[in-house]
N, CA, C and O atoms as CSV, one atom per row, in Angstrom:
chain,resi,resn,atom,element,x,y,z
A,1,MET,N,N,-71.761,196.302,378.592
A,1,MET,CA,C,-71.610,194.906,378.545
A,1,MET,C,C,-72.951,194.156,378.859
A,1,MET,O,O,-73.232,193.140,378.223
A,2,PRO,N,N,-73.741,194.623,379.787
A,2,PRO,CA,C,-74.988,193.922,380.051
A,2,PRO,C,C,-75.886,193.874,378.852
A,2,PRO,O,O,-76.605,192.895,378.654
A,3,ALA,N,N,-75.862,194.934,378.027
A,3,ALA,CA,C,-76.744,194.981,376.857
A,3,ALA,C,C,-76.354,193.846,375.886
A,3,ALA,O,O,-77.225,193.201,375.304
A,4,PHE,N,N,-75.040,193.610,375.717
A,4,PHE,CA,C,-74.606,192.565,374.805
A,4,PHE,C,C,-75.073,191.181,375.297
A,4,PHE,O,O,-75.484,190.338,374.500
A,5,VAL,N,N,-75.006,190.969,376.584
A,5,VAL,CA,C,-75.426,189.675,377.126
A,5,VAL,C,C,-76.921,189.519,376.944
A,5,VAL,O,O,-77.393,188.458,376.534
A,6,LEU,N,N,-77.683,190.589,377.251
A,6,LEU,CA,C,-79.160,190.476,377.104
A,6,LEU,C,C,-79.587,190.336,375.683
A,6,LEU,O,O,-80.596,189.685,375.412
A,7,ILE,N,N,-78.841,190.939,374.727
A,7,ILE,CA,C,-79.178,190.749,373.303
A,7,ILE,C,C,-78.989,189.251,372.942
A,7,ILE,O,O,-79.768,188.690,372.172
A,8,LYS,N,N,-77.969,188.637,373.496
A,8,LYS,CA,C,-77.767,187.219,373.256
A,8,LYS,C,C,-78.895,186.350,373.813
A,8,LYS,O,O,-79.118,185.229,373.356
A,9,ILE,N,N,-79.586,186.879,374.788
A,9,ILE,CA,C,-80.738,186.180,375.354
A,9,ILE,C,C,-81.979,186.341,374.474
A,9,ILE,O,O,-82.743,185.398,374.269
A,10,TYR,N,N,-82.155,187.558,373.962
A,10,TYR,CA,C,-83.350,187.864,373.156
A,10,TYR,C,C,-83.322,187.340,371.719
A,10,TYR,O,O,-84.359,187.014,371.141
A,11,LEU,N,N,-82.124,187.267,371.161
A,11,LEU,CA,C,-82.023,186.857,369.743
A,11,LEU,C,C,-82.586,185.447,369.494
A,11,LEU,O,O,-83.300,185.267,368.508
A,12,PRO,N,N,-82.303,184.445,370.330
A,12,PRO,CA,C,-82.862,183.140,370.118
A,12,PRO,C,C,-84.382,183.037,370.100
A,12,PRO,O,O,-84.953,182.122,369.506
A,13,ILE,N,N,-85.034,184.007,370.772
A,13,ILE,CA,C,-86.510,184.063,370.757
A,13,ILE,C,C,-86.972,184.233,369.312
A,13,ILE,O,O,-87.849,183.504,368.848
A,14,PHE,N,N,-86.389,185.184,368.609
A,14,PHE,CA,C,-86.781,185.447,367.243
A,14,PHE,C,C,-86.390,184.273,366.331
A,14,PHE,O,O,-87.177,183.815,365.503
A,15,TYR,N,N,-85.113,183.790,366.517
A,15,TYR,CA,C,-84.677,182.680,365.683
A,15,TYR,C,C,-85.488,181.436,365.815
A,15,TYR,O,O,-85.734,180.739,364.831
A,16,SER,N,N,-85.927,181.129,367.072
A,16,SER,CA,C,-86.695,179.907,367.297
A,16,SER,C,C,-88.081,179.992,366.641
A,16,SER,O,O,-88.689,178.973,366.313
A,17,LEU,N,N,-88.575,181.249,366.453
A,17,LEU,CA,C,-89.868,181.444,365.810
A,17,LEU,C,C,-89.701,181.625,364.306
A,17,LEU,O,O,-90.676,181.911,363.611
A,18,GLY,N,N,-88.514,181.468,363.804
A,18,GLY,CA,C,-88.299,181.616,362.339
A,18,GLY,C,C,-88.242,183.010,361.839
A,18,GLY,O,O,-88.296,183.240,360.631
A,19,ASP,N,N,-88.131,183.983,362.760
A,19,ASP,CA,C,-88.105,185.363,362.367
A,19,ASP,C,C,-86.651,185.863,362.432
A,19,ASP,O,O,-86.165,186.224,363.504
A,20,THR,N,N,-85.980,185.880,361.314
A,20,THR,CA,C,-84.601,186.431,361.273
A,20,THR,C,C,-84.581,187.825,360.722
A,20,THR,O,O,-83.584,188.535,360.855
A,21,ARG,N,N,-85.690,188.239,360.092
A,21,ARG,CA,C,-85.751,189.578,359.469
A,21,ARG,C,C,-85.761,190.635,360.552
A,21,ARG,O,O,-85.006,191.604,360.467
A,22,THR,N,N,-86.587,190.479,361.560
A,22,THR,CA,C,-86.744,191.517,362.576
A,22,THR,C,C,-85.408,191.854,363.264
A,22,THR,O,O,-85.025,193.024,363.298
A,23,PRO,N,N,-84.682,190.846,363.819
A,23,PRO,CA,C,-83.406,191.197,364.453
A,23,PRO,C,C,-82.422,191.808,363.481
A,23,PRO,O,O,-81.617,192.654,363.872
A,24,LEU,N,N,-82.466,191.396,362.206
A,24,LEU,CA,C,-81.567,192.001,361.225
A,24,LEU,C,C,-81.925,193.486,361.029
A,24,LEU,O,O,-81.038,194.337,360.956
A,25,PHE,N,N,-83.197,193.780,360.948
A,25,PHE,CA,C,-83.638,195.174,360.764
A,25,PHE,C,C,-83.251,196.009,361.994
A,25,PHE,O,O,-82.815,197.152,361.854
A,26,TYR,N,N,-83.406,195.451,363.177
A,26,TYR,CA,C,-83.024,196.191,364.402
A,26,TYR,C,C,-81.551,196.372,364.474
A,26,TYR,O,O,-81.082,197.411,364.939
A,27,SER,N,N,-80.794,195.398,364.030
A,27,SER,CA,C,-79.306,195.503,363.997
A,27,SER,C,C,-78.831,196.619,363.033
A,27,SER,O,O,-77.895,197.357,363.340
A,28,ILE,N,N,-79.483,196.720,361.888
A,28,ILE,CA,C,-79.152,197.744,360.934
A,28,ILE,C,C,-79.419,199.110,361.474
A,28,ILE,O,O,-78.609,200.024,361.321
A,29,ILE,N,N,-80.563,199.252,362.112
A,29,ILE,CA,C,-80.903,200.550,362.814
A,29,ILE,C,C,-79.816,200.853,363.850
A,29,ILE,O,O,-79.312,201.975,363.915
A,30,SER,N,N,-79.463,199.867,364.646
A,30,SER,CA,C,-78.441,200.073,365.643
A,30,SER,C,C,-77.087,200.438,365.073
A,30,SER,O,O,-76.371,201.272,365.626
A,31,ILE,N,N,-76.751,199.821,363.991
A,31,ILE,CA,C,-75.443,200.167,363.292
A,31,ILE,C,C,-75.432,201.615,362.866
A,31,ILE,O,O,-74.444,202.314,363.093
A,32,PHE,N,N,-76.503,202.085,362.254
A,32,PHE,CA,C,-76.550,203.485,361.835
A,32,PHE,C,C,-76.549,204.427,362.992
A,32,PHE,O,O,-75.939,205.492,362.906
A,33,ILE,N,N,-77.201,204.091,364.071
A,33,ILE,CA,C,-77.147,204.953,365.273
A,33,ILE,C,C,-75.732,204.938,365.858
A,33,ILE,O,O,-75.233,205.965,366.317
A,34,ASN,N,N,-75.099,203.781,365.837
A,34,ASN,CA,C,-73.744,203.696,366.325
A,34,ASN,C,C,-72.784,204.570,365.478
A,34,ASN,O,O,-71.926,205.277,366.007
A,35,LEU,N,N,-72.962,204.492,364.181
A,35,LEU,CA,C,-72.136,205.289,363.297
A,35,LEU,C,C,-72.312,206.765,363.529
A,35,LEU,O,O,-71.343,207.521,363.601
A,36,GLY,N,N,-73.607,207.182,363.651
A,36,GLY,CA,C,-73.861,208.622,363.862
A,36,GLY,C,C,-73.317,209.162,365.157
A,36,GLY,O,O,-72.725,210.241,365.200
A,37,ILE,N,N,-73.528,208.382,366.241
A,37,ILE,CA,C,-72.986,208.822,367.542
A,37,ILE,C,C,-71.459,208.813,367.579
A,37,ILE,O,O,-70.820,209.697,368.148
A,38,ALA,N,N,-70.892,207.758,366.936
A,38,ALA,CA,C,-69.425,207.655,366.935
A,38,ALA,C,C,-68.824,208.833,366.166
A,38,ALA,O,O,-67.822,209.399,366.603
A,39,LEU,N,N,-69.424,209.220,365.010
A,39,LEU,CA,C,-68.896,210.360,364.311
A,39,LEU,C,C,-69.018,211.650,365.088
A,39,LEU,O,O,-68.155,212.524,365.022
A,40,ALA,N,N,-70.145,211.752,365.849
A,40,ALA,CA,C,-70.389,212.964,366.632
A,40,ALA,C,C,-69.425,213.080,367.811
A,40,ALA,O,O,-68.986,214.170,368.179
A,41,LEU,N,N,-69.108,211.912,368.396
A,41,LEU,CA,C,-68.326,211.911,369.696
A,41,LEU,C,C,-66.859,211.701,369.428
A,41,LEU,O,O,-66.066,211.914,370.345
A,42,PHE,N,N,-66.439,211.310,368.274
A,42,PHE,CA,C,-65.030,210.967,368.059
A,42,PHE,C,C,-64.128,212.187,368.211
A,42,PHE,O,O,-63.080,212.115,368.853
A,43,LYS,N,N,-64.525,213.272,367.638
A,43,LYS,CA,C,-63.671,214.451,367.683
A,43,LYS,C,C,-63.519,214.979,369.103
A,43,LYS,O,O,-62.391,215.228,369.530
A,44,PRO,N,N,-64.602,215.162,369.852
A,44,PRO,CA,C,-64.438,215.733,371.241
A,44,PRO,C,C,-63.897,214.685,372.207
A,44,PRO,O,O,-63.155,215.063,373.113
A,45,LEU,N,N,-64.201,213.444,372.088
A,45,LEU,CA,C,-63.806,212.421,373.102
A,45,LEU,C,C,-62.804,211.407,372.631
A,45,LEU,O,O,-62.296,210.638,373.448
A,46,GLY,N,N,-62.493,211.363,371.361
A,46,GLY,CA,C,-61.566,210.384,370.834
A,46,GLY,C,C,-62.162,208.988,370.870
A,46,GLY,O,O,-63.329,208.774,370.542
A,47,ILE,N,N,-61.326,208.048,371.279
A,47,ILE,CA,C,-61.686,206.617,371.274
A,47,ILE,C,C,-62.796,206.318,372.316
A,47,ILE,O,O,-63.584,205.386,372.153
A,48,ILE,N,N,-62.829,207.111,373.351
A,48,ILE,CA,C,-63.850,206.960,374.343
A,48,ILE,C,C,-65.237,207.209,373.736
A,48,ILE,O,O,-66.201,206.525,374.082
A,49,GLY,N,N,-65.332,208.172,372.847
A,49,GLY,CA,C,-66.577,208.471,372.133
A,49,GLY,C,C,-67.064,207.268,371.376
A,49,GLY,O,O,-68.263,206.991,371.372
A,50,ILE,N,N,-66.159,206.530,370.724
A,50,ILE,CA,C,-66.553,205.337,370.024
A,50,ILE,C,C,-67.074,204.237,370.941
A,50,ILE,O,O,-68.022,203.527,370.605
A,51,ALA,N,N,-66.456,204.112,372.073
A,51,ALA,CA,C,-66.936,203.098,373.064
A,51,ALA,C,C,-68.304,203.505,373.569
A,51,ALA,O,O,-69.182,202.658,373.730
A,52,ILE,N,N,-68.497,204.790,373.821
A,52,ILE,CA,C,-69.812,205.260,374.292
A,52,ILE,C,C,-70.871,205.033,373.260
A,52,ILE,O,O,-71.982,204.615,373.586
A,53,SER,N,N,-70.545,205.304,371.999
A,53,SER,CA,C,-71.525,205.092,370.932
A,53,SER,C,C,-71.897,203.591,370.741
A,53,SER,O,O,-73.040,203.263,370.423
A,54,THR,N,N,-70.925,202.717,370.938
A,54,THR,CA,C,-71.214,201.310,370.814
A,54,THR,C,C,-72.118,200.874,371.950
A,54,THR,O,O,-73.065,200.121,371.726
A,55,SER,N,N,-71.855,201.318,373.129
A,55,SER,CA,C,-72.679,201.020,374.257
A,55,SER,C,C,-74.076,201.520,374.089
A,55,SER,O,O,-75.020,200.762,374.313
A,56,ILE,N,N,-74.257,202.743,373.710
A,56,ILE,CA,C,-75.608,203.348,373.517
A,56,ILE,C,C,-76.355,202.569,372.445
A,56,ILE,O,O,-77.521,202.221,372.628
A,57,SER,N,N,-75.693,202.294,371.332
A,57,SER,CA,C,-76.441,201.593,370.241
A,57,SER,C,C,-76.768,200.194,370.621
A,57,SER,O,O,-77.780,199.669,370.155
A,58,SER,N,N,-75.968,199.542,371.451
A,58,SER,CA,C,-76.363,198.158,371.878
A,58,SER,C,C,-77.564,198.184,372.800
A,58,SER,O,O,-78.410,197.291,372.746
A,59,TRP,N,N,-77.650,199.237,373.676
A,59,TRP,CA,C,-78.802,199.347,374.532
A,59,TRP,C,C,-80.075,199.640,373.697
A,59,TRP,O,O,-81.164,199.149,373.995
A,60,ILE,N,N,-79.892,200.453,372.651
A,60,ILE,CA,C,-81.044,200.724,371.728
A,60,ILE,C,C,-81.481,199.476,371.035
A,60,ILE,O,O,-82.675,199.214,370.893
A,61,ASN,N,N,-80.486,198.678,370.586
A,61,ASN,CA,C,-80.850,197.393,369.924
A,61,ASN,C,C,-81.511,196.482,370.893
A,61,ASN,O,O,-82.430,195.775,370.482
A,62,LEU,N,N,-81.148,196.424,372.110
A,62,LEU,CA,C,-81.780,195.602,373.102
A,62,LEU,C,C,-83.236,196.055,373.331
A,62,LEU,O,O,-84.142,195.223,373.380
A,63,PHE,N,N,-83.449,197.334,373.466
A,63,PHE,CA,C,-84.805,197.800,373.726
A,63,PHE,C,C,-85.730,197.579,372.485
A,63,PHE,O,O,-86.932,197.349,372.621
A,64,LEU,N,N,-85.121,197.658,371.291
A,64,LEU,CA,C,-85.886,197.310,370.106
A,64,LEU,C,C,-86.245,195.814,370.069
A,64,LEU,O,O,-87.343,195.453,369.644
A,65,LEU,N,N,-85.347,194.971,370.500
A,65,LEU,CA,C,-85.649,193.504,370.572
A,65,LEU,C,C,-86.695,193.217,371.586
A,65,LEU,O,O,-87.562,192.371,371.367
A,66,ILE,N,N,-86.634,193.921,372.727
A,66,ILE,CA,C,-87.648,193.763,373.774
A,66,ILE,C,C,-89.059,194.161,373.212
A,66,ILE,O,O,-90.052,193.452,373.374
A,67,LYS,N,N,-89.064,195.321,372.559
A,67,LYS,CA,C,-90.357,195.810,371.965
A,67,LYS,C,C,-90.840,194.803,370.923
A,67,LYS,O,O,-92.026,194.477,370.877
A,68,GLY,N,N,-89.924,194.309,370.087
A,68,GLY,CA,C,-90.309,193.400,369.058
A,68,GLY,C,C,-90.804,192.036,369.574
A,68,GLY,O,O,-91.670,191.401,368.973
A,69,SER,N,N,-90.228,191.616,370.698
A,69,SER,CA,C,-90.662,190.329,371.259
A,69,SER,C,C,-92.060,190.370,371.817
A,69,SER,O,O,-92.687,189.323,371.986
A,70,LYS,N,N,-92.573,191.564,372.112
A,70,LYS,CA,C,-93.904,191.696,372.629
A,70,LYS,C,C,-94.930,191.282,371.633
A,70,LYS,O,O,-95.997,190.818,372.035
A,71,LYS,N,N,-94.680,191.419,370.340
A,71,LYS,CA,C,-95.637,190.989,369.348
A,71,LYS,C,C,-95.842,189.518,369.313
A,71,LYS,O,O,-96.853,189.032,368.806
A,72,TYR,N,N,-94.872,188.785,369.858
A,72,TYR,CA,C,-95.039,187.301,369.992
A,72,TYR,C,C,-95.583,186.928,371.386
A,72,TYR,O,O,-95.653,185.761,371.770
A,73,ARG,N,N,-95.945,187.941,372.084
A,73,ARG,CA,C,-96.509,187.790,373.531
A,73,ARG,C,C,-95.485,187.110,374.446
A,73,ARG,O,O,-95.837,186.335,375.335
A,74,ILE,N,N,-94.246,187.415,374.208
A,74,ILE,CA,C,-93.212,186.920,375.111
A,74,ILE,C,C,-92.794,188.066,375.981
A,74,ILE,O,O,-92.307,189.088,375.499
A,75,ASN,N,N,-92.983,187.895,377.241
A,75,ASN,CA,C,-92.671,188.972,378.211
A,75,ASN,C,C,-91.617,188.452,379.188
A,75,ASN,O,O,-91.866,187.578,380.019
A,76,ILE,N,N,-90.455,189.023,379.044
A,76,ILE,CA,C,-89.475,188.777,380.092
A,76,ILE,C,C,-89.549,190.031,380.916
A,76,ILE,O,O,-89.625,191.132,380.371
A,77,SER,N,N,-89.528,189.879,382.239
A,77,SER,CA,C,-89.822,190.953,383.160
A,77,SER,C,C,-88.986,192.223,382.839
A,77,SER,O,O,-87.855,192.385,383.296
A,78,THR,N,N,-89.603,193.100,382.037
A,78,THR,CA,C,-88.932,194.316,381.674
A,78,THR,C,C,-88.862,195.279,382.835
A,78,THR,O,O,-87.971,196.126,382.898
A,79,GLU,N,N,-89.823,195.148,383.777
A,79,GLU,CA,C,-89.771,196.013,384.953
A,79,GLU,C,C,-88.497,195.730,385.755
A,79,GLU,O,O,-87.833,196.658,386.218
A,80,LYS,N,N,-88.170,194.485,385.912
A,80,LYS,CA,C,-86.913,194.136,386.611
A,80,LYS,C,C,-85.722,194.590,385.786
A,80,LYS,O,O,-84.724,195.063,386.329
A,81,LEU,N,N,-85.829,194.444,384.488
A,81,LEU,CA,C,-84.720,194.867,383.564
A,81,LEU,C,C,-84.488,196.369,383.782
A,81,LEU,O,O,-83.354,196.789,384.015
A,82,TYR,N,N,-85.540,197.170,383.710
A,82,TYR,CA,C,-85.353,198.624,383.905
A,82,TYR,C,C,-84.775,198.925,385.275
A,82,TYR,O,O,-83.877,199.761,385.370
A,83,ARG,N,N,-85.230,198.304,386.315
A,83,ARG,CA,C,-84.742,198.530,387.652
A,83,ARG,C,C,-83.254,198.197,387.728
A,83,ARG,O,O,-82.460,198.944,388.300
A,84,ASP,N,N,-82.897,197.051,387.134
A,84,ASP,CA,C,-81.486,196.650,387.138
A,84,ASP,C,C,-80.616,197.633,386.301
A,84,ASP,O,O,-79.467,197.923,386.634
A,85,PHE,N,N,-81.217,198.116,385.219
A,85,PHE,CA,C,-80.491,199.064,384.343
A,85,PHE,C,C,-80.159,200.312,385.141
A,85,PHE,O,O,-79.028,200.796,385.090
A,86,PHE,N,N,-81.142,200.844,385.886
A,86,PHE,CA,C,-80.862,202.050,386.672
A,86,PHE,C,C,-79.925,201.814,387.824
A,86,PHE,O,O,-79.210,202.728,388.233
A,87,LYS,N,N,-79.909,200.607,388.363
A,87,LYS,CA,C,-78.895,200.257,389.389
A,87,LYS,C,C,-77.493,200.253,388.766
A,87,LYS,O,O,-76.530,200.716,389.379
A,88,ILE,N,N,-77.393,199.722,387.534
A,88,ILE,CA,C,-76.097,199.713,386.893
A,88,ILE,C,C,-75.640,201.131,386.577
A,88,ILE,O,O,-74.481,201.475,386.810
A,89,VAL,N,N,-76.531,201.949,386.052
A,89,VAL,CA,C,-76.182,203.363,385.809
A,89,VAL,C,C,-75.737,204.069,387.010
A,89,VAL,O,O,-74.750,204.804,386.976
A,90,PHE,N,N,-76.455,203.868,388.121
A,90,PHE,CA,C,-76.113,204.510,389.379
A,90,PHE,C,C,-74.720,204.051,389.851
A,90,PHE,O,O,-73.907,204.861,390.297
A,91,SER,N,N,-74.465,202.755,389.743
A,91,SER,CA,C,-73.175,202.206,390.151
A,91,SER,C,C,-72.065,202.751,389.301
A,91,SER,O,O,-70.989,203.053,389.818
A,92,VAL,N,N,-72.292,202.891,387.989
A,92,VAL,CA,C,-71.266,203.480,387.097
A,92,VAL,C,C,-70.946,204.903,387.459
A,92,VAL,O,O,-69.782,205.302,387.467
A,93,ILE,N,N,-71.996,205.694,387.766
A,93,ILE,CA,C,-71.752,207.088,388.138
A,93,ILE,C,C,-70.950,207.139,389.407
A,93,ILE,O,O,-70.011,207.931,389.485
A,94,ILE,N,N,-71.265,206.336,390.418
A,94,ILE,CA,C,-70.520,206.376,391.657
A,94,ILE,C,C,-69.075,205.920,391.402
A,94,ILE,O,O,-68.146,206.542,391.917
A,95,MET,N,N,-68.870,204.875,390.640
A,95,MET,CA,C,-67.570,204.378,390.337
A,95,MET,C,C,-66.739,205.394,389.559
A,95,MET,O,O,-65.550,205.562,389.832
A,96,SER,N,N,-67.354,206.071,388.596
A,96,SER,CA,C,-66.649,207.096,387.827
A,96,SER,C,C,-66.212,208.245,388.711
A,96,SER,O,O,-65.078,208.709,388.593
A,97,PHE,N,N,-67.081,208.718,389.596
A,97,PHE,CA,C,-66.703,209.761,390.531
A,97,PHE,C,C,-65.539,209.314,391.428
A,97,PHE,O,O,-64.591,210.068,391.648
A,98,TYR,N,N,-65.620,208.140,391.916
A,98,TYR,CA,C,-64.533,207.591,392.774
A,98,TYR,C,C,-63.216,207.560,391.999
A,98,TYR,O,O,-62.176,207.957,392.525
A,99,ILE,N,N,-63.257,207.105,390.791
A,99,ILE,CA,C,-62.051,206.998,389.970
A,99,ILE,C,C,-61.482,208.402,389.708
A,99,ILE,O,O,-60.266,208.591,389.756
A,100,LEU,N,N,-62.354,209.392,389.430
A,100,LEU,CA,C,-61.847,210.734,389.230
A,100,LEU,C,C,-61.179,211.311,390.488
A,100,LEU,O,O,-60.179,212.024,390.413
A,101,VAL,N,N,-61.767,210.979,391.637
A,101,VAL,CA,C,-61.198,211.527,392.905
A,101,VAL,C,C,-59.848,210.865,393.214
A,101,VAL,O,O,-58.930,211.558,393.654
A,102,ILE,N,N,-59.697,209.576,393.005
A,102,ILE,CA,C,-58.452,208.919,393.457
A,102,ILE,C,C,-57.448,208.806,392.307
A,102,ILE,O,O,-56.337,208.322,392.523
A,103,SER,N,N,-57.804,209.235,391.100
A,103,SER,CA,C,-56.843,209.022,389.966
A,103,SER,C,C,-55.529,209.782,390.221
A,103,SER,O,O,-54.466,209.296,389.834
A,104,ASP,N,N,-55.575,210.964,390.864
A,104,ASP,CA,C,-54.299,211.699,391.091
A,104,ASP,C,C,-53.405,210.917,392.039
A,104,ASP,O,O,-52.187,210.892,391.866
A,105,TYR,N,N,-54.010,210.270,393.054
A,105,TYR,CA,C,-53.242,209.555,394.043
A,105,TYR,C,C,-52.650,208.239,393.494
A,105,TYR,O,O,-51.629,207.766,393.992
A,106,ILE,N,N,-53.264,207.678,392.515
A,106,ILE,CA,C,-52.775,206.443,391.960
A,106,ILE,C,C,-51.460,206.638,391.242
A,106,ILE,O,O,-50.592,205.766,391.281
A,107,GLY,N,N,-51.302,207.791,390.577
A,107,GLY,CA,C,-50.029,208.114,389.898
A,107,GLY,C,C,-48.871,208.170,390.885
A,107,GLY,O,O,-47.785,207.665,390.602
A,108,TYR,N,N,-49.102,208.781,392.038
A,108,TYR,CA,C,-48.088,208.901,393.092
A,108,TYR,C,C,-47.799,207.543,393.664
A,108,TYR,O,O,-46.641,207.231,393.941
A,109,LEU,N,N,-48.797,206.734,393.851
A,109,LEU,CA,C,-48.626,205.403,394.436
A,109,LEU,C,C,-47.800,204.514,393.490
A,109,LEU,O,O,-47.012,203.694,393.962
A,110,HIS,N,N,-47.961,204.658,392.190
A,110,HIS,CA,C,-47.143,203.936,391.238
A,110,HIS,C,C,-45.682,204.327,391.353
A,110,HIS,O,O,-44.802,203.468,391.317
A,111,ILE,N,N,-45.423,205.593,391.488
A,111,ILE,CA,C,-44.003,206.030,391.608
A,111,ILE,C,C,-43.399,205.511,392.940
A,111,ILE,O,O,-42.248,205.074,392.950
A,112,ILE,N,N,-44.116,205.549,394.006
A,112,ILE,CA,C,-43.634,205.020,395.277
A,112,ILE,C,C,-43.372,203.550,395.145
A,112,ILE,O,O,-42.330,203.082,395.604
A,113,LEU,N,N,-44.264,202.788,394.541
A,113,LEU,CA,C,-44.031,201.325,394.356
A,113,LEU,C,C,-42.800,201.058,393.517
A,113,LEU,O,O,-42.061,200.110,393.784
A,114,GLN,N,N,-42.572,201.865,392.523
A,114,GLN,CA,C,-41.377,201.693,391.657
A,114,GLN,C,C,-40.091,201.957,392.504
A,114,GLN,O,O,-39.094,201.250,392.356
A,115,LEU,N,N,-40.134,202.968,393.374
A,115,LEU,CA,C,-38.974,203.234,394.168
A,115,LEU,C,C,-38.697,202.135,395.179
A,115,LEU,O,O,-37.547,201.839,395.504
A,116,LEU,N,N,-39.804,201.520,395.682
A,116,LEU,CA,C,-39.618,200.437,396.627
A,116,LEU,C,C,-39.069,199.174,396.005
A,116,LEU,O,O,-38.375,198.398,396.661
A,117,ILE,N,N,-39.376,198.971,394.753
A,117,ILE,CA,C,-38.925,197.762,394.035
A,117,ILE,C,C,-37.558,198.024,393.540
A,117,ILE,O,O,-36.956,197.160,392.904
């Protein structure tokens, strides 16, 4: 989700400079990457593989837009962006581990709540 928001921040940079071709080219690259990863991950992971491929391709699209904006000498603090990206990844890993650990207990809690109601 953060990549989609950041893409919406970077796109107006190109549009305001009259460059619509570069974001289109980056989007086409991103679409093909999304398609390739989705086809590779659909069989082993199902719908989750498609979600993962969409997320990965949107991050790639964002990094292409960041790289492309440098030719216009527009620098949005990429150092802070990378630091925040790694914080997000770290948080997702911790949250995923926590969900895996407590997922068995949530099923029992649901049954207990149904019995109480």
